[in-house]
C-alpha positions in Angstrom: -10.9 -3.5 -4.9 -9.6 -0.4 -6.8 -10.5 2.8 -5.0 -9.6 6.3 -6.2 -9.4 9.1 -3.6 -8.4 12.4 -5.2 -5.1 11.6 -6.9 -4.4 8.5 -4.8 -5.3 5.0 -6.1 -5.6 2.2 -3.6 -5.7 -1.4 -4.7 -6.1 -4.6 -2.6 -3.1 -6.8 -2.8 -3.1 -10.4 -1.5 0.2 -12.1 -1.2 0.1 -15.9 -1.9 2.5 -18.8 -1.9 0.5 -20.9 -4.5 0.9 -20.9 -8.2 -2.9 -21.1 -8.8 -5.5 -19.1 -7.0 -9.3 -18.6 -7.1 -11.1 -15.3 -6.5 -14.8 -14.6 -5.6 -14.3 -11.0 -4.6 -13.9 -9.4 -1.2 -17.6 -10.1 -0.3 -18.2 -13.2 -2.5 -19.8 -10.8 -5.0 -18.7 -12.3 -8.3 -18.4 -15.8 -9.8 -15.4 -17.9 -8.8 -12.6 -17.5 -11.3 -9.2 -19.2 -11.4 -5.8 -17.7 -12.2 -2.3 -18.9 -12.6 0.3 -16.6 -11.2 3.5 -16.4 -13.3 6.8 -16.9 -11.4 7.8 -13.3 -12.2 4.8 -11.5 -10.9 1.1 -11.2 -10.2 -2.4 -11.4 -11.7 -5.3 -9.0 -11.3 -8.9 -10.3 -11.1 -10.9 -9.2 -14.1 -14.0 -8.8 -12.0 -12.9 -7.0 -8.8 -9.3 -5.8 -9.5 -7.8 -7.6 -6.5 -4.1 -8.1 -7.2 -2.7 -11.5 -6.3 1.1 -11.4 -6.0 3.7 -14.0 -5.1 4.7 -13.7 -1.5 8.4 -14.2 -2.4 8.3 -11.0 -4.4 6.9 -8.9 -1.6 10.3 -7.7 -0.3 11.6 -6.9 -3.7 8.5 -4.8 -4.5 8.8 -2.8 -1.3 12.5 -2.1 -2.0 11.7 -0.8 -5.4 8.9 1.5 -4.0 11.3 3.0 -1.5 14.0 3.8 -4.0 
């Protein structure tokens, strides 16, 4: 879910090991959709804006944010 608080934007990120995932929203509030996650990144659900990111990229993203 994408939430905007003042100037801060919060987005739900789910780290996965799989190449293909399905999403039904945080509360099962939209139709089930399927996505393929590219090796180099992530996908964002078109219904609920949940970001699905490869677990193996988690550390490299955290390093970039702290730089």
